[in-house]
mmCIF file as gemmi writes it, N, C-alpha and C atoms, coordinates in Angstrom:
data_model
loop_
_atom_site.group_PDB
_atom_site.id
_atom_site.type_symbol
_atom_site.label_atom_id
_atom_site.label_alt_id
_atom_site.label_comp_id
_atom_site.label_asym_id
_atom_site.label_entity_id
_atom_site.label_seq_id
_atom_site.pdbx_PDB_ins_code
_atom_site.Cartn_x
_atom_site.Cartn_y
_atom_site.Cartn_z
_atom_site.occupancy
_atom_site.B_iso_or_equiv
_atom_site.pdbx_formal_charge
_atom_site.auth_seq_id
_atom_site.auth_asym_id
_atom_site.pdbx_PDB_model_num
ATOM 1 N N . MET Axp A 1 ? -3.924 11.716 -69.968 1 0 ? 1 A 1
ATOM 2 C CA . MET Axp A 1 ? -3.452 13.299 -69.969 1 0 ? 1 A 1
ATOM 3 C C . MET Axp A 1 ? -1.995 13.207 -70.783 1 0 ? 1 A 1
ATOM 4 N N . GLY Axp A 2 ? -1.485 14.713 -71.043 1 0 ? 2 A 1
ATOM 5 C CA . GLY Axp A 2 ? -0.869 15.299 -71.647 1 0 ? 2 A 1
ATOM 6 C C . GLY Axp A 2 ? 0.387 15.525 -70.698 1 0 ? 2 A 1
ATOM 7 N N . THR Axp A 3 ? 1.309 16.468 -71.362 1 0 ? 3 A 1
ATOM 8 C CA . THR Axp A 3 ? 2.511 16.306 -70.201 1 0 ? 3 A 1
ATOM 9 C C . THR Axp A 3 ? 2.3 18.042 -70.076 1 0 ? 3 A 1
ATOM 10 N N . VAL Axp A 4 ? 3.037 18.395 -68.758 1 0 ? 4 A 1
ATOM 11 C CA . VAL Axp A 4 ? 2.947 19.911 -68.772 1 0 ? 4 A 1
ATOM 12 C C . VAL Axp A 4 ? 4.549 20.239 -68.178 1 0 ? 4 A 1
ATOM 13 N N . THR Axp A 5 ? 5.375 21.09 -68.782 1 0 ? 5 A 1
ATOM 14 C CA . THR Axp A 5 ? 6.203 21.21 -68.526 1 0 ? 5 A 1
ATOM 15 C C . THR Axp A 5 ? 6.406 22.944 -67.801 1 0 ? 5 A 1
ATOM 16 N N . MET Axp A 6 ? 6.719 23.401 -66.325 1 0 ? 6 A 1
ATOM 17 C CA . MET Axp A 6 ? 6.835 24.646 -65.784 1 0 ? 6 A 1
ATOM 18 C C . MET Axp A 6 ? 8.141 24.955 -65.639 1 0 ? 6 A 1
ATOM 19 N N . TYR Axp A 7 ? 8.078 26.207 -66.32 1 0 ? 7 A 1
ATOM 20 C CA . TYR Axp A 7 ? 9.197 27.236 -66.2 1 0 ? 7 A 1
ATOM 21 C C . TYR Axp A 7 ? 9.598 28.018 -65.006 1 0 ? 7 A 1
ATOM 22 N N . SER Axp A 8 ? 10.301 27.764 -63.698 1 0 ? 8 A 1
ATOM 23 C CA . SER Axp A 8 ? 9.84 29.04 -62.856 1 0 ? 8 A 1
ATOM 24 C C . SER Axp A 8 ? 10.878 29.401 -62.14 1 0 ? 8 A 1
ATOM 25 N N . THR Axp A 9 ? 10.908 30.144 -61.065 1 0 ? 9 A 1
ATOM 26 C CA . THR Axp A 9 ? 11.766 30.298 -60.031 1 0 ? 9 A 1
ATOM 27 C C . THR Axp A 9 ? 11.284 30.014 -58.74 1 0 ? 9 A 1
ATOM 28 N N . THR Axp A 10 ? 11.973 29.918 -57.683 1 0 ? 10 A 1
ATOM 29 C CA . THR Axp A 10 ? 11.718 30.447 -56.311 1 0 ? 10 A 1
ATOM 30 C C . THR Axp A 10 ? 10.653 31.375 -55.561 1 0 ? 10 A 1
ATOM 31 N N . TRP Axp A 11 ? 11.214 32.173 -56.336 1 0 ? 11 A 1
ATOM 32 C CA . TRP Axp A 11 ? 11 33.536 -55.412 1 0 ? 11 A 1
ATOM 33 C C . TRP Axp A 11 ? 9.35 33.823 -55.901 1 0 ? 11 A 1
ATOM 34 N N . CYS Axp A 12 ? 8.944 33.355 -57.555 1 0 ? 12 A 1
ATOM 35 C CA . CYS Axp A 12 ? 8.227 33.986 -58.206 1 0 ? 12 A 1
ATOM 36 C C . CYS Axp A 12 ? 6.535 33.597 -57.66 1 0 ? 12 A 1
ATOM 37 N N . GLY Axp A 13 ? 5.629 34.505 -57.464 1 0 ? 13 A 1
ATOM 38 C CA . GLY Axp A 13 ? 4.109 34.37 -56.653 1 0 ? 13 A 1
ATOM 39 C C . GLY Axp A 13 ? 3.264 33.454 -58.042 1 0 ? 13 A 1
ATOM 40 N N . TYR Axp A 14 ? 3.395 34.2 -58.648 1 0 ? 14 A 1
ATOM 41 C CA . TYR Axp A 14 ? 2.323 33.466 -59.916 1 0 ? 14 A 1
ATOM 42 C C . TYR Axp A 14 ? 2.589 31.808 -60.211 1 0 ? 14 A 1
ATOM 43 N N . CYS Axp A 15 ? 4.229 31.308 -59.89 1 0 ? 15 A 1
ATOM 44 C CA . CYS Axp A 15 ? 4.354 30.146 -59.938 1 0 ? 15 A 1
ATOM 45 C C . CYS Axp A 15 ? 3.917 29.381 -58.851 1 0 ? 15 A 1
ATOM 46 N N . ARG Axp A 16 ? 3.805 29.816 -57.825 1 0 ? 16 A 1
ATOM 47 C CA . ARG Axp A 16 ? 3.3 28.988 -56.564 1 0 ? 16 A 1
ATOM 48 C C . ARG Axp A 16 ? 1.983 29.095 -56.828 1 0 ? 16 A 1
ATOM 49 N N . ARG Axp A 17 ? 1.405 30.15 -57.069 1 0 ? 17 A 1
ATOM 50 C CA . ARG Axp A 17 ? -0.343 30.361 -57.201 1 0 ? 17 A 1
ATOM 51 C C . ARG Axp A 17 ? -0.739 29.48 -58.728 1 0 ? 17 A 1
ATOM 52 N N . LEU Axp A 18 ? 0.093 28.785 -59.566 1 0 ? 18 A 1
ATOM 53 C CA . LEU Axp A 18 ? -0.576 28.378 -60.601 1 0 ? 18 A 1
ATOM 54 C C . LEU Axp A 18 ? -0.435 26.375 -60.231 1 0 ? 18 A 1
ATOM 55 N N . LYS Axp A 19 ? 0.989 26.638 -59.564 1 0 ? 19 A 1
ATOM 56 C CA . LYS Axp A 19 ? 1.448 24.891 -58.893 1 0 ? 19 A 1
ATOM 57 C C . LYS Axp A 19 ? 0.344 24.178 -58.067 1 0 ? 19 A 1
ATOM 58 N N . GLY Axp A 20 ? -0.221 25.667 -57.212 1 0 ? 20 A 1
ATOM 59 C CA . GLY Axp A 20 ? -1.3 25.253 -56.264 1 0 ? 20 A 1
ATOM 60 C C . GLY Axp A 20 ? -2.609 24.668 -57.122 1 0 ? 20 A 1
ATOM 61 N N . GLN Axp A 21 ? -2.586 25.45 -58.328 1 0 ? 21 A 1
ATOM 62 C CA . GLN Axp A 21 ? -3.807 25.271 -58.717 1 0 ? 21 A 1
ATOM 63 C C . GLN Axp A 21 ? -3.814 23.828 -59.358 1 0 ? 21 A 1
ATOM 64 N N . MET Axp A 22 ? -2.718 23.561 -59.919 1 0 ? 22 A 1
ATOM 65 C CA . MET Axp A 22 ? -2.834 22.101 -60.229 1 0 ? 22 A 1
ATOM 66 C C . MET Axp A 22 ? -2.869 21.165 -59.798 1 0 ? 22 A 1
ATOM 67 N N . ASP Axp A 23 ? -2.14 21.18 -58.572 1 0 ? 23 A 1
ATOM 68 C CA . ASP Axp A 23 ? -1.815 20.163 -57.752 1 0 ? 23 A 1
ATOM 69 C C . ASP Axp A 23 ? -3.648 20.133 -57.63 1 0 ? 23 A 1
ATOM 70 N N . ARG Axp A 24 ? -4.307 21.368 -56.921 1 0 ? 24 A 1
ATOM 71 C CA . ARG Axp A 24 ? -5.764 20.91 -56.487 1 0 ? 24 A 1
ATOM 72 C C . ARG Axp A 24 ? -6.669 20.103 -57.281 1 0 ? 24 A 1
ATOM 73 N N . GLU Axp A 25 ? -6.082 20.176 -58.854 1 0 ? 25 A 1
ATOM 74 C CA . GLU Axp A 25 ? -6.747 19.885 -59.977 1 0 ? 25 A 1
ATOM 75 C C . GLU Axp A 25 ? -6.41 18.693 -60.163 1 0 ? 25 A 1
ATOM 76 N N . GLY Axp A 26 ? -5.325 17.944 -59.732 1 0 ? 26 A 1
ATOM 77 C CA . GLY Axp A 26 ? -4.864 16.9 -60.038 1 0 ? 26 A 1
ATOM 78 C C . GLY Axp A 26 ? -3.663 16.712 -61.621 1 0 ? 26 A 1
ATOM 79 N N . ILE Axp A 27 ? -3.192 18.254 -62.362 1 0 ? 27 A 1
ATOM 80 C CA . ILE Axp A 27 ? -2.696 17.714 -62.935 1 0 ? 27 A 1
ATOM 81 C C . ILE Axp A 27 ? -1.566 18.029 -62.795 1 0 ? 27 A 1
ATOM 82 N N . GLY Axp A 28 ? -0.444 16.894 -62.753 1 0 ? 28 A 1
ATOM 83 C CA . GLY Axp A 28 ? 0.821 16.072 -62.694 1 0 ? 28 A 1
ATOM 84 C C . GLY Axp A 28 ? 1.41 17.227 -63.824 1 0 ? 28 A 1
ATOM 85 N N . TYR Axp A 29 ? 2.921 17.802 -63.624 1 0 ? 29 A 1
ATOM 86 C CA . TYR Axp A 29 ? 3.462 18.592 -64.549 1 0 ? 29 A 1
ATOM 87 C C . TYR Axp A 29 ? 4.537 18.402 -63.91 1 0 ? 29 A 1
ATOM 88 N N . SER Axp A 30 ? 6.553 18.897 -64.553 1 0 ? 30 A 1
ATOM 89 C CA . SER Axp A 30 ? 7.108 18.742 -64.233 1 0 ? 30 A 1
ATOM 90 C C . SER Axp A 30 ? 7.76 20.36 -63.861 1 0 ? 30 A 1
ATOM 91 N N . GLU Axp A 31 ? 8.641 20.813 -63.497 1 0 ? 31 A 1
ATOM 92 C CA . GLU Axp A 31 ? 9.389 22.142 -62.575 1 0 ? 31 A 1
ATOM 93 C C . GLU Axp A 31 ? 10.339 22.462 -63.081 1 0 ? 31 A 1
ATOM 94 N N . VAL Axp A 32 ? 10.805 23.351 -63.91 1 0 ? 32 A 1
ATOM 95 C CA . VAL Axp A 32 ? 12.204 23.259 -64.644 1 0 ? 32 A 1
ATOM 96 C C . VAL Axp A 32 ? 12.857 24.904 -63.722 1 0 ? 32 A 1
ATOM 97 N N . ASN Axp A 33 ? 13.591 24.704 -63.269 1 0 ? 33 A 1
ATOM 98 C CA . ASN Axp A 33 ? 13.785 26.07 -62.074 1 0 ? 33 A 1
ATOM 99 C C . ASN Axp A 33 ? 15.253 26.7 -63.47 1 0 ? 33 A 1
ATOM 100 N N . ILE Axp A 34 ? 14.728 27.962 -63.836 1 0 ? 34 A 1
ATOM 101 C CA . ILE Axp A 34 ? 15.594 28.248 -65.141 1 0 ? 34 A 1
ATOM 102 C C . ILE Axp A 34 ? 16.27 28.962 -64.127 1 0 ? 34 A 1
ATOM 103 N N . GLU Axp A 35 ? 16.478 29.52 -62.845 1 0 ? 35 A 1
ATOM 104 C CA . GLU Axp A 35 ? 18.123 29.902 -61.968 1 0 ? 35 A 1
ATOM 105 C C . GLU Axp A 35 ? 18.99 28.942 -61.921 1 0 ? 35 A 1
ATOM 106 N N . GLN Axp A 36 ? 18.497 27.919 -61.925 1 0 ? 36 A 1
ATOM 107 C CA . GLN Axp A 36 ? 19.251 26.843 -61.395 1 0 ? 36 A 1
ATOM 108 C C . GLN Axp A 36 ? 19.778 26.102 -62.987 1 0 ? 36 A 1
ATOM 109 N N . ASP Axp A 37 ? 18.967 26.54 -64.245 1 0 ? 37 A 1
ATOM 110 C CA . ASP Axp A 37 ? 19.614 25.346 -65.856 1 0 ? 37 A 1
ATOM 111 C C . ASP Axp A 37 ? 19.504 26.708 -66.509 1 0 ? 37 A 1
ATOM 112 N N . PRO Axp A 38 ? 20.7 27.115 -66.831 1 0 ? 38 A 1
ATOM 113 C CA . PRO Axp A 38 ? 20.992 27.811 -67.831 1 0 ? 38 A 1
ATOM 114 C C . PRO Axp A 38 ? 20.445 28.054 -69.106 1 0 ? 38 A 1
ATOM 115 N N . GLN Axp A 39 ? 20.178 26.574 -69.791 1 0 ? 39 A 1
ATOM 116 C CA . GLN Axp A 39 ? 19.509 26.476 -70.689 1 0 ? 39 A 1
ATOM 117 C C . GLN Axp A 39 ? 17.766 26.716 -70.966 1 0 ? 39 A 1
ATOM 118 N N . SER Axp A 40 ? 17.46 26.682 -69.963 1 0 ? 40 A 1
ATOM 119 C CA . SER Axp A 40 ? 15.677 26.793 -69.301 1 0 ? 40 A 1
ATOM 120 C C . SER Axp A 40 ? 15.814 27.621 -69.839 1 0 ? 40 A 1
ATOM 121 N N . ALA Axp A 41 ? 16.728 28.928 -69.254 1 0 ? 41 A 1
ATOM 122 C CA . ALA Axp A 41 ? 16.539 30.326 -68.745 1 0 ? 41 A 1
ATOM 123 C C . ALA Axp A 41 ? 16.532 30.722 -70.385 1 0 ? 41 A 1
ATOM 124 N N . GLN Axp A 42 ? 17.078 30.214 -71.071 1 0 ? 42 A 1
ATOM 125 C CA . GLN Axp A 42 ? 17.671 30.604 -72.576 1 0 ? 42 A 1
ATOM 126 C C . GLN Axp A 42 ? 16.098 29.866 -73.495 1 0 ? 42 A 1
ATOM 127 N N . PHE Axp A 43 ? 15.737 29.124 -73.458 1 0 ? 43 A 1
ATOM 128 C CA . PHE Axp A 43 ? 14.192 28.45 -73.886 1 0 ? 43 A 1
ATOM 129 C C . PHE Axp A 43 ? 13.396 29.758 -73.672 1 0 ? 43 A 1
ATOM 130 N N . VAL Axp A 44 ? 13.388 29.864 -72.534 1 0 ? 44 A 1
ATOM 131 C CA . VAL Axp A 44 ? 12.397 30.877 -71.809 1 0 ? 44 A 1
ATOM 132 C C . VAL Axp A 44 ? 12.663 32.299 -72.684 1 0 ? 44 A 1
ATOM 133 N N . GLU Axp A 45 ? 13.744 32.535 -72.154 1 0 ? 45 A 1
ATOM 134 C CA . GLU Axp A 45 ? 13.782 34.056 -73.325 1 0 ? 45 A 1
ATOM 135 C C . GLU Axp A 45 ? 12.877 33.791 -74.607 1 0 ? 45 A 1
ATOM 136 N N . SER Axp A 46 ? 13.477 32.923 -75.174 1 0 ? 46 A 1
ATOM 137 C CA . SER Axp A 46 ? 13.175 32.713 -77.041 1 0 ? 46 A 1
ATOM 138 C C . SER Axp A 46 ? 11.907 32.746 -77.152 1 0 ? 46 A 1
ATOM 139 N N . VAL Axp A 47 ? 10.904 32.489 -75.892 1 0 ? 47 A 1
ATOM 140 C CA . VAL Axp A 47 ? 9.678 32.665 -76.573 1 0 ? 47 A 1
ATOM 141 C C . VAL Axp A 47 ? 8.965 33.842 -75.685 1 0 ? 47 A 1
ATOM 142 N N . ASN Axp A 48 ? 9.798 34.674 -74.845 1 0 ? 48 A 1
ATOM 143 C CA . ASN Axp A 48 ? 9.468 35.344 -74.359 1 0 ? 48 A 1
ATOM 144 C C . ASN Axp A 48 ? 9.981 37.042 -74.706 1 0 ? 48 A 1
ATOM 145 N N . ASN Axp A 49 ? 10.385 36.838 -76.183 1 0 ? 49 A 1
ATOM 146 C CA . ASN Axp A 49 ? 10.687 38.184 -76.448 1 0 ? 49 A 1
ATOM 147 C C . ASN Axp A 49 ? 12.058 38.791 -75.57 1 0 ? 49 A 1
ATOM 148 N N . GLY Axp A 50 ? 13.048 37.834 -75.203 1 0 ? 50 A 1
ATOM 149 C CA . GLY Axp A 50 ? 14.351 37.977 -74.664 1 0 ? 50 A 1
ATOM 150 C C . GLY Axp A 50 ? 14.252 37.83 -73.327 1 0 ? 50 A 1
ATOM 151 N N . ASN Axp A 51 ? 12.671 38.356 -72.522 1 0 ? 51 A 1
ATOM 152 C CA . ASN Axp A 51 ? 12.416 38.019 -71.275 1 0 ? 51 A 1
ATOM 153 C C . ASN Axp A 51 ? 12.61 37.088 -70.296 1 0 ? 51 A 1
ATOM 154 N N . GLN Axp A 52 ? 12.913 36.551 -69.221 1 0 ? 52 A 1
ATOM 155 C CA . GLN Axp A 52 ? 13.102 35.695 -68.722 1 0 ? 52 A 1
ATOM 156 C C . GLN Axp A 52 ? 11.205 35.502 -67.508 1 0 ? 52 A 1
ATOM 157 N N . THR Axp A 53 ? 10.064 35.702 -68.023 1 0 ? 53 A 1
ATOM 158 C CA . THR Axp A 53 ? 9.41 35.536 -67.833 1 0 ? 53 A 1
ATOM 159 C C . THR Axp A 53 ? 8.863 34.279 -67.283 1 0 ? 53 A 1
ATOM 160 N N . VAL Axp A 54 ? 8.105 34.53 -65.763 1 0 ? 54 A 1
ATOM 161 C CA . VAL Axp A 54 ? 7.571 32.921 -65.662 1 0 ? 54 A 1
ATOM 162 C C . VAL Axp A 54 ? 6.37 33.077 -64.993 1 0 ? 54 A 1
ATOM 163 N N . PRO Axp A 55 ? 5.63 32.444 -64.642 1 0 ? 55 A 1
ATOM 164 C CA . PRO Axp A 55 ? 5.65 30.527 -65.364 1 0 ? 55 A 1
ATOM 165 C C . PRO Axp A 55 ? 5.284 30.82 -66.859 1 0 ? 55 A 1
ATOM 166 N N . THR Axp A 56 ? 6.652 30.134 -66.934 1 0 ? 56 A 1
ATOM 167 C CA . THR Axp A 56 ? 6.227 29.531 -69.154 1 0 ? 56 A 1
ATOM 168 C C . THR Axp A 56 ? 5.842 28.162 -68.565 1 0 ? 56 A 1
ATOM 169 N N . VAL Axp A 57 ? 4.613 28.017 -69.392 1 0 ? 57 A 1
ATOM 170 C CA . VAL Axp A 57 ? 4.256 26.697 -69.413 1 0 ? 57 A 1
ATOM 171 C C . VAL Axp A 57 ? 4.228 25.876 -70.553 1 0 ? 57 A 1
ATOM 172 N N . VAL Axp A 58 ? 5.035 24.424 -70.747 1 0 ? 58 A 1
ATOM 173 C CA . VAL Axp A 58 ? 4.802 23.946 -72.184 1 0 ? 58 A 1
ATOM 174 C C . VAL Axp A 58 ? 3.827 22.359 -71.653 1 0 ? 58 A 1
ATOM 175 N N . VAL Axp A 59 ? 3.177 23.281 -72.516 1 0 ? 59 A 1
ATOM 176 C CA . VAL Axp A 59 ? 1.968 21.344 -72.536 1 0 ? 59 A 1
ATOM 177 C C . VAL Axp A 59 ? 1.777 20.896 -73.732 1 0 ? 59 A 1
ATOM 178 N N . THR Axp A 60 ? 1.989 19.849 -74.003 1 0 ? 60 A 1
ATOM 179 C CA . THR Axp A 60 ? 2.395 18.594 -74.981 1 0 ? 60 A 1
ATOM 180 C C . THR Axp A 60 ? 0.715 17.761 -74.347 1 0 ? 60 A 1
ATOM 181 N N . PRO Axp A 61 ? -0.463 17.971 -75.556 1 0 ? 61 A 1
ATOM 182 C CA . PRO Axp A 61 ? -1.473 17.234 -75.24 1 0 ? 61 A 1
ATOM 183 C C . PRO Axp A 61 ? -1.068 15.799 -75.923 1 0 ? 61 A 1
ATOM 184 N N . ALA Axp A 62 ? -2.441 15.299 -74.891 1 0 ? 62 A 1
ATOM 185 C CA . ALA Axp A 62 ? -2.081 13.354 -75.012 1 0 ? 62 A 1
ATOM 186 C C . ALA Axp A 62 ? -2.986 13.658 -76.754 1 0 ? 62 A 1
ATOM 187 N N . GLY Axp A 63 ? -2.285 12.601 -77.764 1 0 ? 63 A 1
ATOM 188 C CA . GLY Axp A 63 ? -3.377 12.391 -79.069 1 0 ? 63 A 1
ATOM 189 C C . GLY Axp A 63 ? -2.68 12.955 -79.537 1 0 ? 63 A 1
ATOM 190 N N . GLY Axp A 64 ? -1.054 13.362 -79.397 1 0 ? 64 A 1
ATOM 191 C CA . GLY Axp A 64 ? -0.687 13.996 -80.751 1 0 ? 64 A 1
ATOM 192 C C . GLY Axp A 64 ? -1.334 15.832 -80.981 1 0 ? 64 A 1
ATOM 193 N N . GLY Axp A 65 ? -1.638 16.373 -80.099 1 0 ? 65 A 1
ATOM 194 C CA . GLY Axp A 65 ? -1.833 17.421 -80.477 1 0 ? 65 A 1
ATOM 195 C C . GLY Axp A 65 ? -0.529 18.081 -80.249 1 0 ? 65 A 1
ATOM 196 N N . GLU Axp A 66 ? -0.667 19.347 -81.256 1 0 ? 66 A 1
ATOM 197 C CA . GLU Axp A 66 ? 0.194 20.116 -81.039 1 0 ? 66 A 1
ATOM 198 C C . GLU Axp A 66 ? 0.443 20.723 -79.852 1 0 ? 66 A 1
ATOM 199 N N . ARG Axp A 67 ? 2.111 21.113 -79.37 1 0 ? 67 A 1
ATOM 200 C CA . ARG Axp A 67 ? 2.72 21.634 -78.584 1 0 ? 67 A 1
ATOM 201 C C . ARG Axp A 67 ? 2.235 23.18 -78.008 1 0 ? 67 A 1
ATOM 202 N N . VAL Axp A 68 ? 1.944 23.35 -76.941 1 0 ? 68 A 1
ATOM 203 C CA . VAL Axp A 68 ? 1.455 24.481 -76.806 1 0 ? 68 A 1
ATOM 204 C C . VAL Axp A 68 ? 2.211 25.509 -76.088 1 0 ? 68 A 1
ATOM 205 N N . VAL Axp A 69 ? 3.445 26.512 -76.278 1 0 ? 69 A 1
ATOM 206 C CA . VAL Axp A 69 ? 3.485 27.605 -74.923 1 0 ? 69 A 1
ATOM 207 C C . VAL Axp A 69 ? 2.758 28.331 -74.374 1 0 ? 69 A 1
ATOM 208 N N . MET Axp A 70 ? 3.195 28.81 -72.962 1 0 ? 70 A 1
ATOM 209 C CA . MET Axp A 70 ? 2.105 29.744 -72.563 1 0 ? 70 A 1
ATOM 210 C C . MET Axp A 70 ? 2.803 30.605 -71.742 1 0 ? 70 A 1
ATOM 211 N N . THR Axp A 71 ? 2.892 31.931 -71.386 1 0 ? 71 A 1
ATOM 212 C CA . THR Axp A 71 ? 2.989 32.715 -70.608 1 0 ? 71 A 1
ATOM 213 C C . THR Axp A 71 ? 2.263 33.044 -69.582 1 0 ? 71 A 1
ATOM 214 N N . ASN Axp A 72 ? 2.285 33.1 -68.471 1 0 ? 72 A 1
ATOM 215 C CA . ASN Axp A 72 ? 1.713 33.271 -67.096 1 0 ? 72 A 1
ATOM 216 C C . ASN Axp A 72 ? 0.011 33.083 -67.734 1 0 ? 72 A 1
ATOM 217 N N . PRO Axp A 73 ? -0.105 31.382 -67.407 1 0 ? 73 A 1
ATOM 218 C CA . PRO Axp A 73 ? -1.416 31.387 -68.032 1 0 ? 73 A 1
ATOM 219 C C . PRO Axp A 73 ? -2.3 30.709 -66.893 1 0 ? 73 A 1
ATOM 220 N N . SER Axp A 74 ? -3.452 30.487 -67.729 1 0 ? 74 A 1
ATOM 221 C CA . SER Axp A 74 ? -4.744 30.725 -65.817 1 0 ? 74 A 1
ATOM 222 C C . SER Axp A 74 ? -4.936 29.073 -66.345 1 0 ? 74 A 1
ATOM 223 N N . LEU Axp A 75 ? -5.531 28.751 -64.969 1 0 ? 75 A 1
ATOM 224 C CA . LEU Axp A 75 ? -5.365 27.135 -64.823 1 0 ? 75 A 1
ATOM 225 C C . LEU Axp A 75 ? -6.206 26.451 -66.14 1 0 ? 75 A 1
ATOM 226 N N . ARG Axp A 76 ? -7.242 27.698 -66.539 1 0 ? 76 A 1
ATOM 227 C CA . ARG Axp A 76 ? -8.488 27.366 -67.405 1 0 ? 76 A 1
ATOM 228 C C . ARG Axp A 76 ? -7.111 27.393 -68.684 1 0 ? 76 A 1
ATOM 229 N N . GLN Axp A 77 ? -6.843 27.925 -69.416 1 0 ? 77 A 1
ATOM 230 C CA . GLN Axp A 77 ? -5.849 27.816 -70.226 1 0 ? 77 A 1
ATOM 231 C C . GLN Axp A 77 ? -5.098 26.477 -70.62 1 0 ? 77 A 1
ATOM 232 N N . VAL Axp A 78 ? -4.764 26.574 -68.811 1 0 ? 78 A 1
ATOM 233 C CA . VAL Axp A 78 ? -3.658 24.758 -69.568 1 0 ? 78 A 1
ATOM 234 C C . VAL Axp A 78 ? -4.465 23.768 -69.638 1 0 ? 78 A 1
ATOM 235 N N . GLN Axp A 79 ? -6.082 23.799 -68.763 1 0 ? 79 A 1
ATOM 236 C CA . GLN Axp A 79 ? -6.833 22.54 -68.766 1 0 ? 79 A 1
ATOM 237 C C . GLN Axp A 79 ? -6.913 22.644 -70.411 1 0 ? 79 A 1
ATOM 238 N N . GLU Axp A 80 ? -7.357 23.617 -70.917 1 0 ? 80 A 1
ATOM 239 C CA . GLU Axp A 80 ? -7.655 23.814 -72.602 1 0 ? 80 A 1
ATOM 240 C C . GLU Axp A 80 ? -6.93 23.128 -73.253 1 0 ? 80 A 1
ATOM 241 N N . ALA Axp A 81 ? -5.273 23.155 -73.333 1 0 ? 81 A 1
ATOM 242 C CA . ALA Axp A 81 ? -4.182 23.104 -73.835 1 0 ? 81 A 1
ATOM 243 C C . ALA Axp A 81 ? -4.218 21.574 -73.783 1 0 ? 81 A 1
ATOM 244 N N . LEU Axp A 82 ? -4.734 21.223 -72.457 1 0 ? 82 A 1
ATOM 245 C CA . LEU Axp A 82 ? -4.41 19.818 -72.03 1 0 ? 82 A 1
ATOM 246 C C . LEU Axp A 82 ? -5.742 19.073 -73.184 1 0 ? 82 A 1
ATOM 247 N N . ALA Axp A 83 ? -6.417 19.255 -73.573 1 0 ? 83 A 1
ATOM 248 C CA . ALA Axp A 83 ? -8.038 18.955 -73.937 1 0 ? 83 A 1
ATOM 249 C C . ALA Axp A 83 ? -7.588 18.604 -75.598 1 0 ? 83 A 1
ATOM 250 N N . THR Axp A 84 ? -6.639 19.604 -75.724 1 0 ? 84 A 1
ATOM 251 C CA . THR Axp A 84 ? -6.876 19.152 -77.635 1 0 ? 84 A 1
ATOM 252 C C . THR Axp A 84 ? -5.928 18.722 -77.979 1 0 ? 84 A 1
């Protein structure tokens, strides 16, 4: 399986929902709180037209597939990105 990094905040309901879904499906992920890490906040802004939109999820598939960056993805989108 590839790697998943979720950029989030503590107050984000969409982040909590996606984390719960990934937990239930056994998808491991690293979480980065953009409120505590200014560099990660800048990254999120850079991929979201200057906005700090969370969850922003970065998936690097196993087997050398291309890295995918998604904003507020569904569980299915994360699963599909991992499978590529």
